[in-house]
DOZA-141945 format. One record per residue: x, y, z of N, C-alpha, C in turn; residue number from 1. Coordinates in steps of 0.05 Angstrom, whole numbers, plus 5000, padded with zeros to 4 digits. Each point is the difference from the previous one (the first is absolute). Last residue first. Layout:
! residues N
n_X:n_Y:n_Z:ca_X:ca_Y:ca_Z:c_X:c_Y:c_Z:resi
X:Y:Z:X:Y:Z:X:Y:Z:NUM
...
***
This chain:
! residues 110
n_X:n_Y:n_Z:ca_X:ca_Y:ca_Z:c_X:c_Y:c_Z:resi
4782:4518:4575:4987:4975:5011:5001:4978:4980:110
5063:5092:5023:4986:4985:4979:4989:4974:5011:109
5028:5101:5047:5003:4971:5001:4983:4987:4978:108
5049:5101:5012:4975:4985:4996:5006:4971:4999:107
5053:5084:5048:5004:4978:4981:4971:4985:4999:106
5024:5108:5025:4990:4976:5010:5002:4977:4978:105
5067:5086:5011:4976:4992:4985:4992:4973:5012:104
5053:5064:5066:5004:4985:4975:4974:4991:4988:103
5051:5072:5079:4976:4987:4990:5007:4987:4974:102
5053:5040:5095:5002:4992:4973:4972:4986:4992:101
5046:5069:5082:4979:4984:4991:5005:4994:4969:100
5047:5042:5100:5005:4993:4973:4977:4981:4990:99
5030:5074:5086:4980:4980:4990:5006:4997:4970:98
5053:5036:5098:4999:5001:4970:4981:4978:4990:97
5010:5059:5100:5002:4974:4985:4999:5007:4971:96
5020:5042:5110:4990:5004:4972:5002:4973:4985:95
4994:5035:5114:5010:4983:4977:4988:5010:4974:94
5023:5042:5098:4979:5004:4981:5009:4986:4973:93
5023:5001:5114:5007:4992:4974:4977:5003:4980:92
5037:5042:5100:4976:4994:4983:5009:4992:4973:91
5047:5007:5106:5001:5003:4972:4973:4994:4988:90
5018:5047:5097:4998:4973:4989:4999:5003:4970:89
5039:5058:5091:4988:5001:4974:4998:4971:4990:88
5012:5064:5100:5009:4979:4982:4985:5003:4972:87
4992:5054:5085:5021:5007:4981:5009:4980:4982:86
4928:4990:5067:5026:5002:5012:5021:5006:4980:85
4913:4964:4954:5004:5010:5027:5029:5000:5009:84
4983:5006:4895:4987:4984:5020:5006:5013:5028:83
5002:5022:4884:5010:5006:5027:4983:4984:5021:82
5024:4969:4898:4979:5010:5016:5009:5007:5028:81
5045:4986:4893:5001:4995:5030:4978:5014:5013:80
5029:4953:4896:4993:5023:5015:5003:4994:5029:79
5024:4959:4894:5003:4997:5028:4995:5027:5015:78
4977:4942:4904:5003:5027:5010:5001:4997:5030:77
5027:4926:4924:4983:5007:5023:5007:5027:5010:76
5005:4944:4898:5014:5013:5022:4981:5007:5022:75
4965:4922:4941:5016:5024:4992:5013:5011:5024:74
4960:4897:4968:5003:5022:5020:5016:5021:4989:73
4934:4938:4938:5027:5001:5012:5002:5021:5022:72
4923:4939:4938:5003:5023:5018:5028:4998:5015:71
4941:4959:4905:5021:4996:5019:5002:5027:5019:70
4941:4939:4923:4996:5023:5017:5018:4998:5023:69
4980:4949:4897:5015:5004:5023:4993:5026:5014:68
4946:4964:4929:5020:4979:5001:5019:5003:5025:67
4898:5028:4973:5023:5012:5014:5020:4978:5003:66
4930:5006:4916:5002:4990:5028:5025:5013:5013:65
4926:5026:4911:5027:4996:5011:4998:4989:5029:64
4926:5031:4943:5016:4982:4984:5026:4992:5011:63
4934:5065:5036:4987:4974:4999:5017:4979:4984:62
5025:5096:5010:5003:4985:5025:4988:4970:4999:61
5041:5049:4913:4976:5004:5014:5002:4983:5026:60
5089:5041:4945:4981:4979:5003:4974:5010:5012:59
5093:5039:4985:4980:5005:4979:4978:4978:4999:58
5078:5015:5064:5002:4978:4979:4980:5004:4977:57
5001:5062:5073:5027:5000:4987:5003:4978:4979:56
4921:5004:5052:5001:5022:4980:5027:5001:4986:55
4990:4938:5070:4982:4992:4979:5001:5022:4978:54
5046:5018:5079:5015:4980:4985:4982:4990:4978:53
4963:5064:5058:5022:5011:4985:5014:4978:4983:52
4935:4972:5061:4986:5015:4977:5021:5014:4982:51
5032:4958:5078:4989:4980:4981:4988:5013:4976:50
5028:5054:5071:5023:4989:4986:4991:4980:4979:49
4935:5037:5057:5008:5020:4981:5024:4989:4984:48
4967:4947:5069:4980:5002:4978:5009:5020:4979:47
5050:4991:5079:5006:4978:4983:4980:5000:4976:46
4985:5063:5069:5026:5007:4986:5005:4978:4980:45
4925:4988:5055:4995:5022:4982:5026:5007:4983:44
5006:4934:5068:4982:4991:4979:4995:5022:4979:43
5050:5017:5081:5015:4986:4981:4983:4991:4975:42
4961:5037:5079:5014:5020:4983:5015:4989:4978:41
4914:4948:5040:5028:5007:5006:5009:5021:4982:40
4911:4954:5003:5003:5025:5016:5029:5009:5003:39
4946:4946:4917:5016:4995:5022:5007:5025:5015:38
4950:4992:4915:4984:4998:5025:5017:4992:5024:37
5037:5012:4912:4985:5025:5005:4984:4998:5026:36
5052:4926:4963:5016:5020:5016:4984:5025:5006:35
4961:4932:4945:5001:4990:5028:5017:5021:5018:34
4990:5016:4906:4973:5001:5013:5002:4992:5030:33
5078:4994:4945:4992:5029:5005:4973:5002:5015:32
5029:4913:4974:5017:5011:5021:4993:5029:5006:31
4956:4959:4927:4991:4988:5027:5015:5010:5022:30
5029:5024:4914:4975:5013:5005:4988:4990:5028:29
5082:4961:4967:5003:5027:5009:4974:5014:5006:28
5017:4896:5014:4994:5017:4978:5001:5029:5010:27
5062:4934:5057:4971:5005:4994:4997:5015:4973:26
5084:4977:5045:4987:4977:4985:4972:5005:4992:25
5034:5053:5083:5019:4988:4981:4986:4975:4987:24
4962:5056:5072:4992:5007:4972:5018:4985:4979:23
5011:4993:5096:4972:4992:4995:4994:5004:4972:22
5085:5025:5036:4997:4970:4998:4972:4991:4993:21
5020:5093:5017:5011:4991:4975:4998:4970:4995:20
4972:5039:5084:4981:5006:4978:5011:4990:4973:19
5055:4991:5076:4976:4985:5005:4978:5004:4977:18
5082:5050:5002:5003:4972:4989:4975:4983:5005:17
5008:5090:5035:4994:5000:4971:5002:4972:4989:16
5022:5014:5091:4971:5005:4996:4992:4998:4970:15
5093:4996:5023:4985:4976:5012:4971:5003:4994:14
5057:5072:4978:5000:4979:4980:4986:4975:5011:13
4975:5102:5027:5016:4977:5010:4999:4977:4978:12
4991:5106:4975:4983:4977:5009:5018:4978:5008:11
5009:5091:4946:5002:4999:5029:4979:4980:5010:10
5058:5001:4905:4973:5006:5011:5000:4996:5030:9
5072:4992:4926:5002:5018:5023:4972:5007:5010:8
4997:4961:4903:5021:5000:5019:4996:5020:5022:7
4949:4939:4917:4997:5022:5018:5019:4998:5022:6
4980:4958:4893:5016:5001:5024:4991:5024:5017:5
4970:4928:4911:4998:5025:5014:5014:4999:5026:4
4979:4946:4895:5014:5002:5026:4995:5027:5012:3
4962:4923:4920:5001:5028:5009:5012:4999:5028:2
4999:4936:4905:5002:5001:5029:5002:5029:5007:1
***
């Protein structure tokens, strides 16, 4: 089993979860190929974490599946933007933590 973690990435966890749910349970090679053509920022980041998890386990991408791909919320950077009449509005810059586990694919006997 190979594991990989990426913490404090400047990306909304809600947006990253949409991509992580797509690849969960897929073959790692197929997941990396499909993430390459997705236009999202999260797709490129998750692809790097999957590639790292495969390398950490000492596997080849075609022989493993993504057993778990989890995205948790991280701390939020809070900033303020000046507005009219001396007021200010808050800006929230969310971060997230990405965890990926890959496992050897089980062969089915017929």
